[in-house]
C-alpha positions in Angstrom: -2.2 -11.4 9.4 -2.1 -13.4 12.7 -1.2 -16.8 11.5 -2.2 -18.9 9.2 -5.5 -19.9 10.9 -6.2 -16.2 11.1 -5.7 -16.0 7.1 -7.8 -18.6 6.6 -10.3 -17.6 8.5 -10.5 -14.0 7.3 -10.2 -15.0 3.5 -13.3 -17.6 3.9 -15.3 -14.9 5.7 -14.4 -12.3 3.0 -15.2 -15.3 -0.2 -18.4 -15.9 2.1 -19.5 -12.4 1.8 -19.2 -12.7 -1.9 -15.9 -10.2 -2.0 -13.5 -11.1 -4.8 -10.1 -11.4 -3.5 -7.2 -11.1 -5.3 -4.2 -11.6 -3.1 -3.7 -11.4 0.4 -1.1 -9.2 2.1 0.8 -10.6 5.0 3.2 -8.4 6.7 4.1 -10.4 9.6 5.3 -13.1 7.4 8.7 -13.1 8.8 6.9 -13.3 12.5 6.1 -10.2 14.9 8.8 -9.4 18.0 7.7 -8.4 21.6 7.0 -5.5 20.6 3.4 -4.0 21.3 2.7 -7.2 23.0 3.6 -8.9 19.7 2.3 -6.7 16.9 5.6 -6.1 15.4 6.8 -7.2 12.5 10.4 -9.0 13.2 12.7 -7.8 11.3 14.3 -10.2 9.4 13.3 -11.5 6.2 12.5 -15.4 6.2 9.2 -17.5 6.6 8.0 -17.8 10.3 7.5 -20.9 11.8 5.5 -20.0 14.7 3.0 -17.9 12.9 3.0 -20.2 9.5 4.3 -23.5 10.6 2.9 -24.3 6.7 4.2 -21.7 5.0 5.0 -23.0 1.6 1.6 -24.9 2.0 -0.1 -21.5 2.7 0.8 -20.0 -0.5 0.2 -22.8 -2.4 -3.0 -23.3 -1.1 -4.1 -19.8 -1.6 -2.6 -20.4 -5.4 -4.8 -22.8 -5.7 -7.6 -21.1 -5.1 -6.2 -18.3 -7.7 -5.4 -16.0 -4.2 -2.1 -14.3 -4.6 0.1 -13.9 -1.3 2.3 -10.7 -1.1 4.6 -10.3 1.9 6.8 -7.5 3.5 10.6 -6.8 3.9 13.1 -3.1 4.9 16.5 -2.4 4.5 16.6 -3.0 8.4 17.9 -6.3 10.5 16.6 -6.7 13.9 19.3 -7.3 16.4 16.7 -9.0 18.8 16.8 -13.1 19.2 15.3 -14.6 16.5 15.6 -18.1 17.7 14.6 -18.1 21.3 11.4 -20.7 20.7 11.2 -24.1 19.6 8.9 -22.8 16.5 12.1 -20.8 15.4 14.9 -23.3 16.4 17.9 -23.3 14.1 16.7 -20.0 12.9 19.4 -18.1 11.4 19.6 -14.6 12.4 20.3 -12.7 9.3 21.6 -9.7 11.4 24.5 -11.5 12.6 25.5 -13.1 9.6 25.4 -9.5 8.0 27.1 -7.9 10.9 30.0 -10.7 10.7 30.6 -9.8 7.2 31.1 -6.4 7.6 27.4 -5.5 5.6 26.2 -2.8 7.9 26.3 0.7 8.0 28.4 1.5 10.8 28.9 4.1 13.5 31.7 6.1 14.6 33.0 3.2 16.6 32.9 0.9 13.7 30.4 -0.7 15.2 26.6 -1.4 13.2 24.9 1.8 13.5 21.5 1.1 15.2 18.5 2.5 15.6 15.6 2.1 17.5 13.3 1.2 14.8 11.9 -1.5 16.9 10.0 -0.5 20.8 12.2 -3.3 22.7 15.0 -4.1 20.4 16.9 -1.9 17.6 17.8 -2.5 14.0 20.7 -1.8 12.0 20.7 -0.9 8.1 22.2 -3.0 4.9 24.9 -0.8 3.5 23.9 -1.0 0.0 26.9 0.8 -1.2 28.5 -2.7 -0.3 28.4 -4.6 -3.6 28.6 -8.0 -1.8 26.3 -6.7 0.8 23.8 -5.6 -2.1 24.0 -8.8 -4.2 23.6 -10.9 -0.7 20.7 -8.6 0.3 19.4 -9.2 -3.5 19.3 -13.0 -2.9 17.9 -12.8 0.9 14.8 -10.8 -1.2 14.5 -13.0 -4.1 15.2 -16.3 -2.1 13.7 -15.7 0.8 10.9 -12.8 0.3 9.6 -14.0 -3.1 10.1 -17.6 -2.4 12.2 -18.4 -5.8 14.3 -21.5 -5.3 16.4 -20.5 -8.3 17.3 -17.6 -6.9 18.9 -19.0 -3.9 22.4 -19.6 -2.6 23.3 -23.4 -2.2 26.1 -22.2 0.0 23.3 -20.2 2.1 22.3 -21.3 6.0 18.7 -20.3 5.3 16.7 -23.0 4.2 15.3 -22.9 0.4 11.7 -23.1 -0.5 11.0 -26.5 -1.9 10.8 -27.7 -5.0 7.9 -26.7 -7.4 6.7 -24.4 -4.3 4.5 -21.2 -5.6 6.4 -18.4 -5.6 5.2 -15.1 -3.6 3.4 -12.3 -5.5 5.1 -9.4 -4.3 6.2 -7.5 -1.6 5.3 -3.6 0.4 9.8 -2.2 0.3 9.4 -0.5 3.2 11.8 2.3 4.6 14.7 3.3 3.1 14.7 7.0 3.7 16.0 6.4 7.3 19.6 7.1 7.0 21.1 9.2 9.7 22.6 12.5 8.1 25.6 12.3 10.3 27.5 9.4 11.8 26.8 7.0 9.6 29.8 5.5 7.7 29.4 3.4 4.5 31.3 1.2 2.4 32.1 3.1 -0.1 33.1 6.3 1.7 29.9 8.6 0.7 29.2 11.4 3.2 25.7 10.2 4.8 24.2 13.7 3.7 24.8 13.3 0.3 23.8 9.1 -0.1 20.7 9.6 1.8 18.5 10.8 -1.1 20.5 8.1 -3.1 19.7 5.6 -1.1 16.0 5.1 -1.6 17.0 4.9 -5.0 19.4 2.2 -4.4 16.2 0.1 -2.1 14.0 0.1 -5.4 17.0 -1.0 -8.1 17.3 -3.8 -5.9 14.0 -4.7 -5.0 13.4 -4.3 -8.9 16.8 -6.4 -9.7 15.0 -9.2 -6.8 12.1 -9.6 -8.6 13.8 -9.6 -12.2 11.8 -12.1 -14.3 8.8 -12.4 -12.7 5.6 -10.6 -12.7 6.1 -9.5 -9.0 4.2 -6.7 -7.5 6.8 -4.3 -5.2 5.6 -1.3 -3.9 7.3 1.3 -2.3 7.1 4.4 0.2 10.4 6.3 -0.3 11.5 8.2 -3.1 13.7 9.9 -4.7 13.7 12.2 -8.4 15.1 9.0 -10.0 13.1 6.2 -8.1 10.5 5.8 -10.6 13.2 4.3 -13.2 13.3 1.2 -10.7 9.7 1.4 -8.8 6.6 1.6 -10.7 3.9 1.8 -7.5 3.8 3.8 -4.2 1.9 3.7 -1.4 1.1 6.8 0.4 2.7 6.0 3.8 1.6 5.5 7.4 -1.5 7.2 7.7 -3.7 7.6 11.0 -6.8 6.1 11.8 -8.6 9.7 11.8 -10.3 11.9 9.8 -8.0 14.4 10.3 -6.1 16.6 7.3 -2.5 16.2 8.8 -2.0 12.9 8.6 -5.6 11.4 8.4 -7.9 9.9 5.8 -8.5 13.8 4.8 -5.2 14.1 3.8 -5.5 12.0 0.9 -7.2 13.9 -1.6 -3.8 16.6 -1.7 -1.5 13.6 -1.3 -2.7 11.9 -4.7 -2.7 15.3 -6.2 0.6 16.4 -5.5 2.5 12.9 -5.9 0.3 12.2 -9.3 2.5 15.5 -10.6 5.5 14.2 -9.4 5.0 11.3 -11.4 4.2 8.4 -8.4 1.3 6.4 -8.6 0.1 5.8 -5.2 -2.5 3.5 -2.9 -2.9 4.0 0.4 -3.1 1.4 3.8 -7.2 1.6 3.7 -8.3 2.2 7.4 -5.4 3.8 8.2 -2.1 2.1 9.8 -1.4 4.2 13.1 -3.3 3.3 16.1 -3.8 5.4 19.5 -4.5 4.3 22.2 -6.2 7.5 22.9 -9.5 7.2 20.8 -10.0 10.9 20.3 -6.6 11.3 19.0 -7.8 8.7 16.4 -9.7 5.7 16.3 -10.7 3.3 13.2 -14.4 3.5 13.3 -16.9 0.9 11.2 -17.6 4.3 9.1 -13.9 5.3 8.8 -13.2 2.6 7.2 -16.3 2.2 5.4 -15.1 5.8 4.0 -11.8 4.5 3.3 -13.0 1.9 1.4 -15.3 3.8 -0.7 -12.4 6.4 -1.8 -9.6 3.6 -3.0 -12.2 1.4 -5.1 -12.4 4.5 -7.1 -8.8 5.7 -7.1 -6.1 3.6 -5.9 -4.6 0.9 -9.0 -4.6 -1.5 -6.0 -7.3 -1.7 -2.8 -5.3 -2.8 -0.1 -6.2 -2.7 3.8 -4.1 -2.6 6.6 -5.0 -4.2 9.7 -3.0 -1.3 11.6 -0.6 -1.3 14.8 -4.4 -1.9 16.5 -4.8 -5.5 14.8 -7.7 -7.0 16.7 -8.7 -4.1 18.9 -9.9 -2.0 15.2 -13.2 -2.9 12.5 -11.4 -5.2 10.0 -13.0 -5.5 6.3 -13.9 -9.1 7.5 -15.0 -8.3 11.1 -18.7 -8.2 10.5 -21.5 -8.4 8.5 -21.4 -4.4 8.0 -17.5 -4.1 7.3 -18.1 -7.2 5.0 -21.2 -5.5 3.2 -18.8 -2.4 2.7 -15.9 -4.3 1.3 -18.2 -6.4 -0.9 -19.5 -3.0 -2.4 -16.4 -1.5 -2.7 -14.7 -4.1 -4.6 -17.4 -4.2 -7.0 -17.0 -0.8 -7.8 -12.7 -1.4 -7.9 -13.4 -4.1 -10.3 -15.6 -2.4 -12.7 -13.0 0.1 -12.9 -10.0 -2.4 -13.5 -9.8 -2.2 -17.5 -10.2 1.9 -17.1 -7.2 1.5 -14.6 -5.3 -0.7 -16.3 -5.2 1.8 -19.5 -4.3 4.9 -17.0 -1.9 3.2 -15.7 0.0 2.3 -18.8 -0.6 5.6 -20.2 1.3 6.7 -17.1 3.5 4.7 -17.3 5.0 5.8 -20.6 4.9 9.6 -19.3 1.3 10.4 -20.3 -1.0 12.3 -17.2 -1.5 11.1 -13.5 -3.5 8.5 -12.9 -5.2 10.3 -10.1 -5.4 14.4 -10.9 -7.2 17.4 -9.9 -10.2 18.3 -11.8 -9.2 21.2 -13.5 -5.6 19.4 -14.4 -6.4 19.9 -17.9 -7.4 23.7 -17.3 -5.5 26.7 -17.6 -3.7 27.7 -14.3 -6.2 30.9 -13.9 -9.3 28.8 -14.4 -9.8 29.3 -10.7 -8.8 31.6 -8.0 -5.6 29.7 -6.0 -7.7 29.1 -3.0 -10.6 27.5 -4.8 -8.1 25.4 -6.9 -6.6 24.3 -3.5 -9.8 23.8 -1.5 -11.1 21.7 -4.7 -7.7 19.7 -4.2 -8.5 18.4 -1.1 -12.2 17.6 -1.3 -12.6 15.6 -5.1 -10.6 13.8 -7.4 -10.6 13.0 -10.8 -9.5 9.1 -12.2 -8.4 10.1 -15.9 -10.6 11.9 -17.7 -13.6 10.4 -17.6 -14.7 9.8 -13.4 -15.0 12.1 -10.6 -15.2 10.9 -6.7 -16.0 13.2 -4.1 -15.0 11.4 -1.1 -17.0 11.8 2.7 -14.3 13.2 4.4 -15.6 13.8 7.8 -17.8 12.0 10.6 -21.9 11.5 9.9 -22.0 13.7 6.8 -24.4 11.9 4.7 -24.1 14.6 1.6 -21.6 16.4 -0.1 -20.7 19.5 -2.3 -19.0 19.1 -5.7 -18.2 21.1 -8.7 -18.6 18.9 -11.8 -15.4 19.2 -13.9 -15.6 21.8 -16.3 -15.7 22.0 -20.0 -11.9 22.8 -19.6 -11.7 19.5 -18.6 -13.5 18.2 -21.4 -16.6 17.9 -23.3 -19.8 15.8 -22.4 -22.5 15.9 -19.6 -21.8 14.1 -16.4 -23.6 11.4 -14.5 -23.9 10.1 -10.8 -23.6 6.6 -11.2 -26.5 5.9 -8.7 -29.0 7.9 -10.7 -27.5 7.7 -14.1 -30.8 9.4 -16.3 -30.2 13.0 -14.4 -27.4 14.5 -16.3 -25.1 16.9 -14.5 -24.0 20.4 -16.2 -20.0 20.5 -16.5 -18.6 23.0 -14.3 -21.7 23.2 -12.0 -21.6 23.3 -7.9 -24.2 20.8 -6.7 -24.6 18.9 -3.7 -24.8 15.5 -4.0 -26.1 12.5 -1.8 -23.3 10.2 -0.1 -24.9 7.7 2.0 -22.7 4.7 3.0 -22.5 2.1 0.4 -23.4 4.8 -2.4 -20.3 7.3 -2.6 -20.5 10.3 -5.2 -19.2 9.0 -8.0 -19.6 10.9 -10.6 -18.7 9.7 -14.7 -18.6 11.3 -18.2 -21.7 10.5 -20.0 -21.0 7.8 -22.7 -17.8 6.3 -22.1 -16.9 3.4 -21.6 -16.5 3.9 -17.5 -19.6 5.1 -16.8 -20.9 2.4 -18.6 -18.8 -0.1 -16.3 -20.1 2.0 -13.0 -23.3 2.6 -13.5 -23.6 -0.9 -14.6 -21.7 -1.9 -11.0 -24.0 0.7 -9.5 -27.3 -0.9 -10.5 -25.8 -4.3 -10.0 -25.2 -3.5 -5.9 -28.6 -1.8 -5.9 -29.0 0.7 -2.5 -26.7 -0.1 0.3 -29.6 0.1 3.1 
């Protein structure tokens, strides 16, 4: 984020430190509003000429270096002016376009129903129950967000991508769950209370249809029971940059266990999204970022950081030597697990067990007292049957207490990947070293996952 120059600078820093970069996620590709000093995304889904004057060229340039681009969109359209600067001259307001055609959810007065989703401006919601509105917005997603020229409407006032331009590789499909329960009027006449939980399904179907025929990766936050029919990847929402269990880093283990049981494959915003002006409430430190990277490297199908709404006020993976080193080590673990994660994802997509699960997932319900079962679910996670990670969830900790997966979770001894010569007995309660850069990762001895992780750990060497 931050514009073309910042993207090039940060990618160069990462690659210069030996970090394998597969893609960049540019949430502010559509511009930044005046909110929070300019750090809020402009809810107007077209390339921004101020931050990214060479948008199409940047996407092409990164593609030539085998780096793909992911962007961002939501069902909201900002009411803020989008053409008040020379670099945004002649930019068409999607809000005004949709308003004039009756494509927006309305209020009791018949005018677009506005929500204060941005601090200094309001936003309206596209009415997915209006077939014409849904078709129009599908075209915006395909043509502008994904950059697919073949999907552009020749009659649209928005300029299409140039011929042979590289398409965007996917986007974060945010929101979808904010429809008011009362006072909202839909084109279909549906009761907003009844439609509220259907809207995430419609949003997922719309994004899927916009990406049809491509390999674009679209990941959602909102969902309902049938959303899995259209969305294959989710992220865990906007955690605070803190160690807290309510909505910080320490909330993730239980989030992954519960969402996995519901069939949702999750990943998180590495480092957290919510920035607090008051540091004691939540603060992204170098240590918090490193520990978040360590957990996500093991359990997340997509290892993706979030710059947060603190931007350059907080550490980033590319900020300095220590952050770059932590990122390089985490990415190496993530890459080592690539084949294993692909197999788990494929099995889960066929209705198999969750990718990330409780250590006693395969055991009888009475294998542990309920309080102990809950405590383990908040402290350690299994990736498939053959990998266990015990994250450091408290600042300053250098060791973790762990329970080695029991015999009912499968046969065989376990090894700590940094010390593979010392087997660990199934079901044993152990204290494991977990210095920064060497998280407590166990693997079932003799498996392909163990071999890949042990080799990666040996290549990385000690973190100090």
